[in-house]
C-alpha positions as CSV (number, residue, x, y, z in Angstrom):
1,M,17.1,5.9,-4.6
2,E,16.6,9.7,-5.0
3,K,12.9,9.2,-6.2
4,A,11.8,6.7,-3.4
5,D,10.5,4.2,-5.8
6,D,8.9,1.1,-4.4
7,A,11.5,-1.2,-5.4
8,G,15.0,-1.6,-7.4
9,V,15.1,-2.7,-11.0
10,Y,18.2,-4.1,-12.4
11,K,18.2,-4.8,-16.2
12,I,19.5,-8.1,-17.4
13,S,19.0,-8.1,-21.1
14,D,17.0,-5.9,-23.7
15,D,13.8,-7.7,-22.6
16,L,14.3,-8.7,-19.1
17,A,15.0,-6.8,-15.9
18,L,14.7,-7.9,-12.1
19,I,12.7,-6.2,-9.4
20,Q,13.9,-6.5,-5.8
21,T,12.3,-5.4,-2.5
22,V,12.3,-6.4,1.0
23,D,10.0,-5.6,3.8
24,F,9.1,-6.9,7.3
25,F,7.4,-5.7,10.5
26,T,6.2,-6.4,14.0
27,P,2.7,-7.9,14.4
28,I,-0.3,-5.9,13.8
29,V,-3.0,-8.6,14.4
30,D,-3.3,-11.3,17.1
31,D,-3.7,-14.0,14.7
32,P,-0.2,-15.5,13.6
33,Y,-1.5,-17.1,10.6
34,A,-3.1,-13.9,9.4
35,F,-0.1,-11.8,10.3
36,G,2.1,-14.0,8.0
37,Q,-0.5,-13.5,5.0
38,I,-0.5,-9.7,5.6
39,A,3.4,-9.5,6.0
40,V,3.9,-11.1,2.6
41,A,1.0,-9.4,0.9
42,N,2.6,-6.3,1.8
43,A,5.8,-6.9,0.6
44,L,4.5,-8.4,-2.7
45,S,2.9,-5.0,-3.2
46,D,6.3,-3.3,-4.1
47,V,6.5,-5.4,-7.1
48,Y,3.0,-5.2,-8.2
49,A,3.3,-1.2,-8.0
50,M,6.0,-1.4,-10.4
51,G,4.2,-3.4,-13.0
52,G,6.2,-6.4,-12.4
53,V,5.5,-10.2,-11.6
54,P,6.9,-11.4,-8.3
55,K,8.8,-14.8,-8.7
56,T,10.8,-15.9,-5.7
57,A,10.7,-14.9,-2.1
58,M,13.0,-15.4,1.2
59,N,11.4,-15.4,4.6
60,L,13.0,-13.0,7.3
61,A,11.8,-13.8,10.8
62,A,13.0,-12.5,14.1
63,F,11.7,-14.6,17.1
64,P,11.7,-14.5,20.9
65,V,12.4,-18.1,21.5
66,K,12.5,-17.7,25.1
67,T,9.4,-16.0,25.7
68,M,7.1,-17.4,23.0
69,D,5.9,-20.8,21.8
70,F,7.6,-21.9,18.6
71,S,4.3,-23.0,17.1
72,M,3.4,-19.4,16.7
73,L,6.4,-19.0,14.0
74,R,5.2,-22.1,12.4
75,Q,1.7,-20.6,11.9
76,I,3.2,-17.2,10.7
77,I,5.2,-19.0,8.1
78,E,2.3,-21.2,7.1
79,G,0.3,-18.2,6.5
80,G,3.0,-16.6,4.6
81,L,3.6,-19.7,2.4
82,D,-0.2,-19.9,1.6
83,K,-0.2,-16.2,0.3
84,L,3.0,-17.1,-1.7
85,K,1.2,-20.0,-3.2
86,E,-1.8,-17.8,-4.1
87,A,0.6,-15.2,-5.8
88,D,2.4,-18.2,-7.6
89,V,5.7,-17.1,-6.0
90,A,8.4,-20.0,-4.9
91,L,9.8,-19.6,-1.5
92,V,13.4,-20.5,-2.2
93,G,14.9,-20.1,1.4
94,G,15.0,-17.5,4.4
95,H,16.8,-16.4,7.3
96,S,15.7,-16.3,11.1
97,I,17.3,-15.0,14.2
98,E,16.5,-14.8,18.0
99,D,15.3,-11.5,19.1
100,T,13.4,-10.0,21.8
101,E,10.7,-8.8,19.5
102,L,8.6,-10.8,17.1
103,K,9.1,-9.7,13.2
104,F,8.4,-11.3,10.0
105,G,8.5,-10.3,6.4
106,I,10.2,-11.4,3.1
107,S,12.5,-10.4,0.4
108,V,11.2,-10.7,-3.0
109,T,12.4,-11.0,-6.3
110,G,10.3,-10.4,-9.7
111,F,10.6,-10.0,-13.3
112,V,9.6,-6.9,-15.6
113,H,10.4,-5.7,-19.1
114,P,13.2,-3.0,-18.6
115,D,11.2,-0.6,-20.9
116,K,7.7,-1.3,-19.3
117,F,7.9,-0.7,-15.5
118,W,6.1,1.9,-13.6
119,T,7.7,4.3,-11.3
120,N,6.0,6.7,-8.6
121,H,7.1,9.6,-11.0
122,G,5.3,10.7,-14.4
123,L,2.2,12.6,-13.3
124,K,1.0,14.6,-16.2
125,D,-1.4,17.5,-16.5
126,G,-5.2,16.1,-16.8
127,D,-4.4,12.7,-15.3
128,R,-6.9,11.2,-13.1
129,L,-5.8,9.3,-9.8
130,I,-7.4,5.8,-9.2
131,L,-6.9,4.1,-5.7
132,T,-7.8,0.5,-5.4
133,K,-8.3,-0.3,-1.7
134,P,-9.9,1.7,1.2
135,L,-8.1,3.6,3.8
136,G,-8.3,3.1,7.4
137,S,-6.2,0.2,8.3
138,G,-3.8,2.0,10.9
139,I,-6.7,3.6,12.7
140,I,-8.6,0.2,12.8
141,N,-5.5,-1.5,14.1
142,T,-5.0,0.9,16.8
143,A,-8.7,0.2,17.9
144,I,-7.9,-3.5,17.9
145,K,-4.8,-3.1,20.2
146,G,-7.1,-1.1,22.4
147,G,-9.7,-3.8,22.5
148,M,-12.3,-1.7,20.8
149,A,-12.7,-3.6,17.5
150,S,-15.3,-6.4,17.1
151,E,-14.4,-9.8,15.7
152,A,-16.3,-8.8,12.5
153,I,-14.2,-5.5,12.1
154,I,-11.2,-7.6,12.8
155,H,-12.1,-10.0,10.0
156,D,-12.9,-7.1,7.6
157,I,-9.5,-5.4,8.1
158,T,-7.6,-8.7,8.0
159,R,-9.3,-9.5,4.7
160,V,-8.4,-6.0,3.1
161,M,-4.8,-6.2,4.4
162,S,-3.9,-9.7,3.1
163,S,-5.7,-9.4,-0.2
164,L,-2.9,-9.1,-2.9
165,N,-2.6,-6.4,-5.1
166,R,-2.0,-8.8,-8.1
167,S,-5.3,-8.5,-9.7
168,A,-5.0,-4.7,-9.7
169,S,-1.5,-4.7,-11.2
170,E,-2.5,-7.4,-13.9
171,A,-5.7,-5.4,-15.0
172,M,-3.6,-2.4,-15.5
173,R,-0.7,-3.8,-17.4
174,E,-2.2,-3.2,-21.0
175,M,-2.8,0.5,-19.9
176,L,-0.8,3.4,-20.3
177,V,0.3,4.1,-16.6
178,H,1.9,7.3,-16.2
179,A,2.8,6.7,-12.4
180,C,2.1,4.1,-9.8
181,T,2.8,3.4,-6.2
182,D,1.3,1.6,-3.1
183,I,-0.3,3.1,-0.2
184,T,1.7,1.8,3.1
185,G,3.3,3.6,6.1
186,F,3.4,7.2,4.8
187,G,-0.6,7.3,4.3
188,L,-2.2,8.5,1.1
189,I,-0.8,12.1,1.5
190,G,2.7,10.8,2.1
191,H,2.9,8.7,-0.9
192,M,1.2,11.1,-3.2
193,A,3.5,13.6,-2.0
194,E,6.5,11.3,-3.2
195,M,5.2,11.3,-6.7
196,M,5.0,15.0,-7.2
197,P,8.6,16.5,-6.8
198,G,9.9,17.7,-10.3
199,S,6.4,17.1,-12.0
200,G,5.5,20.6,-12.4
201,C,2.0,19.5,-11.4
202,S,-0.4,19.7,-8.3
203,V,-3.3,17.4,-7.4
204,K,-6.8,17.9,-6.3
205,L,-8.3,15.2,-4.2
206,Q,-12.0,14.6,-3.6
207,F,-12.5,13.3,-0.1
208,S,-15.9,12.0,-0.8
209,S,-14.6,9.9,-3.8
210,I,-11.8,8.2,-1.6
211,P,-12.8,4.6,-0.3
212,V,-12.6,4.7,3.4
213,M,-13.6,1.8,5.7
214,K,-16.6,3.3,7.8
215,E,-15.3,2.0,10.9
216,A,-12.1,4.2,10.5
217,I,-14.3,7.3,10.5
218,E,-16.1,6.1,13.8
219,F,-12.7,5.2,15.4
220,A,-10.8,8.3,14.3
221,S,-13.6,10.3,15.8
222,M,-13.0,8.7,19.3
223,G,-9.4,9.8,19.1
224,L,-8.1,6.0,18.1
225,V,-5.5,7.5,15.8
226,P,-1.8,5.7,15.4
227,A,0.9,8.0,16.3
228,G,2.5,7.4,12.7
229,A,-0.4,9.5,11.5
230,F,0.9,12.6,13.5
231,K,4.3,11.9,12.1
232,N,3.1,11.8,8.5
233,R,1.3,15.2,9.1
234,E,4.1,16.8,10.6
235,F,6.2,15.9,7.7
236,R,3.9,16.6,4.7
237,E,1.2,19.1,6.1
238,C,3.2,21.9,4.5
239,M,2.4,20.5,0.9
240,V,-1.4,20.2,1.6
241,E,-4.3,22.8,1.4
242,F,-7.5,21.3,3.1
243,S,-11.0,22.7,2.6
244,E,-12.3,24.3,5.7
245,K,-15.3,21.8,5.3
246,L,-12.9,18.9,6.2
247,G,-12.4,18.4,10.1
248,P,-9.7,16.5,11.9
249,V,-11.3,13.1,11.4
250,E,-11.0,13.3,7.5
251,R,-7.6,14.7,7.9
252,D,-6.4,12.0,10.0
253,I,-7.6,9.4,7.6
254,L,-5.6,10.9,4.9
255,F,-2.6,10.7,7.1
256,D,-3.3,7.3,8.5
257,P,-0.4,4.9,7.9
258,Q,-1.7,1.8,5.9
259,T,-0.5,-1.7,5.9
260,S,-0.5,-3.7,2.8
261,G,-2.9,-0.8,1.4
262,G,-3.8,-0.5,-2.3
263,L,-2.2,0.8,-5.4
264,L,-2.4,4.3,-6.7
265,F,-2.6,4.8,-10.4
266,S,-2.0,8.0,-12.6
267,V,-3.7,7.5,-15.9
268,S,-4.7,10.1,-18.6
269,E,-8.3,11.4,-18.5
270,K,-9.3,9.4,-21.7
271,D,-8.0,6.3,-20.2
272,A,-9.6,6.6,-16.7
273,D,-13.0,5.3,-17.5
274,L,-11.5,2.2,-19.1
275,A,-9.1,1.7,-16.4
276,L,-11.7,1.7,-13.7
277,E,-13.7,-0.7,-15.8
278,K,-10.9,-3.2,-15.8
279,L,-10.1,-2.9,-12.2
280,L,-13.7,-3.4,-11.2
281,A,-14.0,-6.4,-13.4
282,A,-10.7,-7.8,-12.0
283,G,-12.5,-7.6,-8.5
284,C,-11.0,-4.5,-7.1
285,S,-14.4,-3.5,-6.1
286,D,-13.2,-0.6,-4.0
287,S,-11.4,1.1,-6.7
288,S,-12.3,4.7,-7.4
289,V,-11.3,8.0,-9.1
290,I,-10.2,10.0,-6.2
291,G,-8.6,13.1,-7.7
292,E,-7.2,14.8,-10.8
293,V,-3.5,16.2,-11.8
294,F,-3.1,19.7,-13.0
295,S,-0.3,21.9,-14.2
296,D,1.0,24.0,-11.1
297,T,4.7,24.4,-10.2
298,S,3.8,24.9,-6.5
299,E,3.2,21.0,-6.5
300,K,0.5,21.2,-3.9
301,I,-2.1,18.5,-2.7
302,I,-5.6,20.2,-2.6
303,V,-8.0,18.5,-0.8
304,K,-11.9,19.1,-1.5
305,P,-14.7,17.8,0.6
């Protein structure tokens, strides 16, 4: 709890531990089936981010039965169930309540070897940082809510958010991963910051190497930035040193809260090329080395153009 890991790990035996997590939220897309898929992919990521294999899930649903057609809940659950089937995860139950606001998600139980799970701590001097999905979902979802996004953009961001981090996790399972987390509501900077306390290291990020959906840059330039990005900036800006060449748009993208974002791996310099090769071969086509770790007790995040 004190290190804000992505999920809880409970040791059962010398070679088996449980990973447990839970996540749910309000709709971020209009399509109920797609919302169900995104909600499930998002929750499963916490298990993948710790090197585990999700096995069972339970639905969590809050539904406004007096104001919304019940068929919508059925579509949400169908989307979630299909995503669970894709992940080879068994749905074993769940719980629903009546509420004034629609919410959906799952609790997840997974397996991992008690000596082999990843945490979000463990950065080492010389490590390279690899991100597996593009940034920009918070900004694009804000544009969707404002009626500014085309059907093609909605399709693309839905595909990104609903894609599982399974392939990325499996591709890295035989690598020596020093630290890992998934990028969600705190944005890239926020989750990067959680990896640093007590490490005795700082991080240098190269903005030009960070995968970003091009539409996010366009919408951020128009001021379509979610409130969560400003909260993330307020909380973590004290840890960041931005190059003067980076403007407000680039900074907004780094603080942009993500939904079902990618995994962020920290691996040694000598393993970085092979790790990237494995991720790309596994279909994680947006994967990129975005920065490096260096010894520095100030524990800062330095962002270069």
